C-alpha positions in Angstrom: 20.1 -4.6 -32.7 17.4 -7.2 -32.8 14.0 -6.1 -34.0 11.3 -6.1 -31.3 9.1 -9.2 -30.9 5.5 -8.4 -32.0 2.4 -9.7 -30.2 -1.3 -8.8 -30.0 -1.1 -8.3 -26.3 1.6 -8.0 -23.6 0.8 -8.9 -20.0 3.0 -7.5 -17.2 2.9 -9.9 -14.3 2.0 -13.6 -13.8 0.6 -13.8 -10.4 -3.0 -14.9 -9.7 -4.5 -12.1 -11.9 -2.1 -13.1 -14.7 -3.9 -16.5 -15.0 -7.2 -14.7 -16.0 -6.9 -14.5 -19.8 -5.8 -18.1 -20.2 -8.5 -19.3 -17.8 -11.2 -17.5 -19.8 -9.9 -18.7 -23.2 -9.8 -22.3 -22.0 -13.1 -22.2 -20.1 -14.9 -20.9 -23.2 -13.2 -23.1 -25.7 -11.4 -20.1 -27.3 -7.8 -20.9 -26.9 -7.4 -20.8 -30.7 -8.5 -17.2 -30.6 -5.9 -16.4 -27.9 -3.3 -18.1 -30.0 -4.1 -16.0 -33.0 -3.8 -12.8 -31.0 -0.4 -13.7 -29.6 0.4 -13.3 -25.9 3.6 -12.2 -24.3 3.9 -12.5 -20.5 6.6 -10.7 -18.6 7.3 -12.0 -15.0 10.0 -10.5 -13.0 10.5 -13.6 -10.9 12.7 -16.5 -11.9 10.9 -19.5 -13.4 11.2 -21.8 -10.3 9.4 -19.4 -8.0 5.9 -20.8 -8.2 6.0 -21.9 -4.6 5.3 -18.3 -3.6 2.3 -16.5 -5.1 2.1 -13.9 -2.4 -0.7 -16.0 -1.0 1.5 -18.2 1.2 0.2 -16.7 4.4 -0.7 -19.0 7.3 -4.2 -17.6 7.6 -7.8 -18.1 6.3 -8.6 -16.7 3.0 -11.1 -13.9 2.9 -12.6 -15.6 -0.2 -14.7 -18.8 -0.4 -12.7 -21.8 -1.4 -14.8 -22.6 -4.4 -13.8 -19.3 -6.0 -10.3 -20.5 -6.4 -11.4 -23.6 -8.4 -14.6 -22.7 -10.1 -13.1 -20.6 -12.9 -10.9 -23.3 -14.4 -12.1 -25.8 -17.0 -11.8 -29.3 -15.5 -11.6 -30.9 -18.9 -9.3 -28.4 -20.6 -5.6 -27.7 -20.2 -5.9 -27.5 -16.4 -7.4 -31.1 -16.2 -4.3 -32.5 -14.4 -4.9 -30.0 -11.5 -8.3 -31.6 -10.7 -8.8 -34.8 -8.8 -5.7 -34.2 -6.7 -5.6 -34.1 -2.9 -5.0 -30.4 -3.1 -8.1 -29.8 -5.3 -10.2 -32.2 -3.2 -9.3 -30.2 -0.1 -10.4 -26.9 -1.6 -13.6 -28.4 -3.0 -14.5 -29.9 0.4 -14.6 -26.3 1.8 -17.2 -25.2 -0.7 -18.4 -21.7 0.1 -16.5 -21.6 3.3 -13.1 -20.1 3.8 -9.9 -22.2 3.3 -6.3 -21.8 4.2 -4.8 -19.2 2.0 -1.7 -21.3 1.6 -3.9 -24.1 0.1 -5.3 -21.7 -2.5 -1.7 -20.6 -3.2 -0.6 -24.2 -3.9 -3.5 -24.9 -6.2 -3.0 -21.7 -8.2 0.7 -22.5 -8.4 -0.2 -25.8 -10.2 -2.5 -23.9 -12.5 0.4 -21.5 -13.3 2.7 -24.4 -14.2 0.1 -25.8 -16.5 -0.4 -22.3 -18.1 3.4 -22.0 -18.6 3.5 -25.4 -20.3 0.7 -24.4 -22.6 2.3 -21.1 -23.6 5.6 -22.8 -24.3 3.8 -25.3 -26.6 2.4 -22.7 -29.1 4.3 -20.7 -31.6 3.3 -17.0 -31.4 3.2 -16.6 -27.6 6.0 -16.4 -25.1 6.5 -16.1 -21.3 9.6 -14.2 -20.2 10.8 -14.9 -16.7 13.3 -12.8 -14.8 11.9 -10.0 -17.1 11.7 -6.8 -15.1 10.2 -4.1 -17.4 12.2 -0.9 -17.0 10.3 1.2 -19.5 7.0 1.2 -21.4 6.5 3.6 -24.3 3.2 4.4 -26.0 3.9 5.6 -29.5 1.9 7.9 -31.7 0.3 5.0 -33.5 -1.1 3.5 -30.3 1.5 0.7 -30.0 3.1 -0.3 -26.7 6.8 -0.9 -26.6 8.4 -2.6 -23.6 12.1 -3.1 -22.8 13.2 -5.3 -19.9 16.5 -5.1 -18.0 18.0 -7.8 -20.3 17.3 -5.7 -23.3 14.5 -7.8 -24.8 12.1 -5.5 -26.7 8.5 -6.3 -27.4 5.7 -4.5 -29.2 1.9 -4.9 -28.9 -1.4 -3.1 -29.6 -2.7 -4.0 -26.1 -1.1 -4.0 -22.7 -2.5 -5.7 -19.6 -1.2 -4.8 -16.1 -1.4 -7.7 -13.6 1.3 -6.1 -11.5 0.1 -7.0 -8.1 0.8 -4.9 -5.1 3.0 -4.4 -2.1 2.2 -3.4 1.5 1.6 0.3 2.0 4.4 2.5 3.5 3.8 3.4 7.1 6.9 5.5 7.7 4.9 8.2 9.5 4.7 5.8 12.5 8.5 5.3 12.7 9.6 1.7 13.2 7.0 -0.9 12.4 6.6 -4.5 11.1 4.4 -5.5 8.2 1.4 -7.8 8.7 2.8 -10.3 6.2 5.7 -11.0 8.5 3.4 -12.0 11.3 0.9 -13.9 9.0 3.7 -16.1 7.7 4.1 -17.2 11.4 7.9 -16.5 11.4 8.2 -14.0 14.2 6.1 -15.4 17.1 9.1 -15.2 19.4 9.6 -11.6 18.5 5.9 -10.8 19.2 6.1 -12.7 22.5 9.1 -10.7 23.5 7.4 -7.4 22.6 4.2 -8.4 24.4 6.2 -9.1 27.5 8.6 -6.1 27.5 6.6 -3.3 25.8 3.2 -4.2 27.0 1.3 -2.8 24.0 0.8 -3.8 20.4 -1.0 -1.4 18.0 -2.3 -2.7 14.6 -3.0 0.0 12.1 -5.9 -0.8 9.8 -9.2 -2.7 9.8 -8.5 -5.1 6.9 -8.7 -8.9 6.9 -4.9 -8.9 7.5 -5.3 -6.6 10.5 -7.8 -8.8 12.3 -5.8 -11.9 11.3 -2.8 -10.4 12.9 -4.9 -9.6 16.0 -6.0 -13.3 16.1 -2.3 -14.3 16.1 -1.3 -11.8 18.8 -4.3 -12.6 21.0 -3.5 -16.3 20.8 0.0 -15.6 22.1 -1.3 -13.2 24.7 -3.8 -15.7 26.1 -1.6 -18.8 25.8 1.1 -17.2 27.9 -1.3 -15.1 30.1 0.3 -11.8 29.2 -1.4 -8.6 30.3 -0.3 -6.5 27.4 -2.8 -4.3 25.6 -3.7 -5.0 21.9 -5.3 -2.2 19.9 -6.5 -1.7 16.4 -6.6 1.8 15.0 -9.2 2.0 12.2 -10.4 4.9 10.2 -13.9 3.4 9.8 -16.0 0.7 11.4 -14.8 -2.7 10.3 -16.8 -4.1 7.3 -18.1 -7.6 8.0 -19.6 -9.7 5.2 -23.1 -11.0 5.6 -25.0 -13.1 3.0 -28.0 -10.9 3.2 -29.3 -7.7 4.9 -31.5 -9.8 7.3 -28.4 -11.6 8.7 -26.7 -8.3 9.4 -29.8 -6.9 11.2 -30.0 -10.1 13.3 -26.4 -9.5 14.4 -27.1 -5.8 15.2 -24.7 -4.8 12.4 -25.4 -1.9 10.1 -24.1 -2.5 6.6 -22.1 0.2 4.8 -24.6 1.4 2.1 -21.9 2.7 -0.1 -19.5 -0.2 -0.2 -21.4 -3.3 1.0 -24.7 -2.9 -0.8 -24.7 -2.6 -4.6 -27.0 -0.3 -6.5 -29.3 -3.2 -7.4 -29.8 -3.9 -3.6 -27.7 -7.1 -3.5 -24.7 -7.7 -1.2 -21.3 -6.8 -2.5 -19.5 -10.2 -2.4 -16.1 -8.5 -2.4 -16.6 -6.2 0.6 -16.3 -7.3 4.2 -14.4 -9.6 6.6 -15.2 -13.3 6.6 -14.5 -16.3 8.8 -12.5 -16.0 12.0 -11.5 -12.4 11.3 -15.1 -11.4 10.9 -16.1 -13.2 14.1 -13.3 -11.4 16.0 -14.3 -8.0 14.7 -18.0 -8.6 15.6 -17.1 -9.9 19.0 -15.1 -6.7 19.7 -17.9 -4.5 18.5 -20.5 -6.3 20.6 -18.3 -6.4 23.7 -17.8 -10.2 23.7 -14.0 -9.8 23.2 -12.4 -7.7 25.9 -8.7 -8.2 25.0 -8.8 -6.2 21.8 -9.8 -2.5 21.5 -10.8 -0.7 18.3 -9.7 2.9 18.4 -10.7 5.6 15.9 -7.8 7.7 14.6 -9.3 11.0 15.9 -9.1 9.7 19.5 -5.9 10.8 21.3 -3.7 7.7 21.6 0.1 7.4 22.2 1.9 4.7 20.3 5.4 5.7 21.3 5.8 2.7 23.6 3.9 0.3 21.4 5.0 -2.2 18.7 3.3 -1.0 15.5 2.0 -3.5 13.0 1.2 -2.2 9.5 -2.0 -3.7 8.2 -3.2 -0.7 6.2 -3.5 -2.6 3.0 -1.7 -2.8 -0.3 -0.7 -0.4 -3.1 0.2 -1.3 -6.7 3.7 -1.5 -7.9 4.8 1.8 -9.6 4.4 2.0 -13.4 6.8 3.8 -15.7 4.7 4.7 -18.7 5.7 7.4 -21.2 4.7 8.7 -24.6 7.0 8.7 -27.6 8.1 12.3 -26.9 9.2 11.3 -23.4 6.1 12.8 -21.6 5.2 10.8 -18.6 1.6 9.4 -18.6 0.1 9.9 -15.2 -2.6 7.4 -14.1 -5.7 8.2 -12.1 -5.5 7.0 -8.5 -8.0 6.5 -5.7 -7.4 4.9 -2.3 -3.8 4.2 -3.4 -5.1 2.1 -6.3 -5.0 2.8 -10.1 -8.6 3.5 -11.4 -10.2 1.4 -14.1 -13.6 1.8 -15.7 -16.3 -0.9 -16.1 -14.4 -2.3 -19.1 -11.2 -2.6 -17.0 -9.4 0.2 -19.0 -7.0 2.2 -17.0 -7.8 5.8 -16.7 -5.4 8.7 -17.0 -5.1 11.6 -14.6 -8.1 13.3 -16.3 -10.3 10.3 -15.8 -10.2 9.2 -19.5 -9.5 5.6 -20.6 -6.1 5.0 -22.2 -6.6 3.2 -25.4 -5.3 -0.4 -25.3 -4.3 -0.3 -21.6 -6.0 -2.6 -19.1 -5.7 -3.4 -15.4 -6.7 -6.6 -13.5 -6.3 -7.8 -10.0 -5.3 -6.2 -6.7 -4.1 -2.6 -7.1 -6.9 -1.6 -9.4 -10.2 0.0 -8.5 -13.4 0.0 -10.5 -14.8 3.5 -11.1 -18.3 2.6 -12.2 -21.4 2.5 -10.0 -20.5 -1.0 -8.8 -17.3 0.3 -7.1 -15.3 -2.5 -5.6 -11.8 -3.8 -5.3 -11.0 -6.6 -7.7 -11.7 -9.9 -6.1 -10.7 -13.4 -7.1 -14.0 -13.7 -8.9 -13.2 -10.5 -10.7 -9.8 -11.3 -12.1 -10.5 -14.9 -12.9 -14.1 -14.4 -13.9 -15.9 -11.3 -15.0 -12.9 -9.0 -15.3 -10.8 -11.4 -17.3 -13.7 -12.2 -19.6 -14.5 -8.5 -20.2 -10.9 -7.9 -21.3 -10.7 -11.0 -23.4 -14.0 -10.1 -25.2 -12.6 -6.7 -26.1 -9.4 -8.2 -27.4 -11.4 -10.3 -29.8 -13.4 -7.2 -31.0 -10.2 -5.4 -31.8 
């Protein structure tokens, strides 16, 4: 049996959040420090799958375009990605929204450059087609991983960048996921349902939900179909405004818990932007009559309706055990794993697990600045916070 490969840190997942550590090290001129630590990346996809970063949806991003490019060093290892038509397109959008597929293509280029860099150094590796089937935390605080091909690795630190999948909506019977609509692949199916069923119900008030509504309303109006389109939302849709005054001028009351941070500033990560935000506001102010927002406590029959699942995402399951076989249960909130202000993952008792970090979608901050991890978080502040702790250790 081959001995395990030893690294300073193992990273599970190489999606957008998986670019964070390398981006920080390059941006701050500390790639040498990362090289000394030794990084192993496990990615379950095959190595030619960069054309799909789970961002290939035919919709606007809910994040300003400049967030996707501002965290990468233009004169470092990512220099070849700048000055291209793809970069120029994102830069031209500035603080405005961009097509999510454009951001996907740019991050895919960044990922390829990251892969090339990792392959060029001695004590770091990237393993593709590496689905981790078990993670063991031993009594000495070391993490041992084994993938389905039998490759074993050991490290002092483990970083989850595991991404997420659409939440299960089995309680509503048959349904389709928002991503199927937002990839623009089933317009004919939606058209048929609008014509034959006469009602489409979207569950959720997320950016995906209102983006789905935009697509459905486009088909409804283009073909002059009288079908009803409804959104079932647990809470009032959150709409992003640059400041409190702008919200007041639009007769919108901000959510004090989620949209306003304790220091009185606007939470950049909370709220709809762009066309999705305009649609939500138009519905709430009565300017849009073809879409209705319904609270879940209002009696409503969906038996004869096509149901679209836009309730959000939940993280991929984690199989983490101790050396004695005891399962380590993680703290969860809103279907996400909970992390503290240092991005350490918390156990079921709310205590940080030594050496275990989480970054990206699927993780929820537990400190007073509660917010879902945004692009700025996993390429900027979050990645830097974790990297700084690695250097201290």
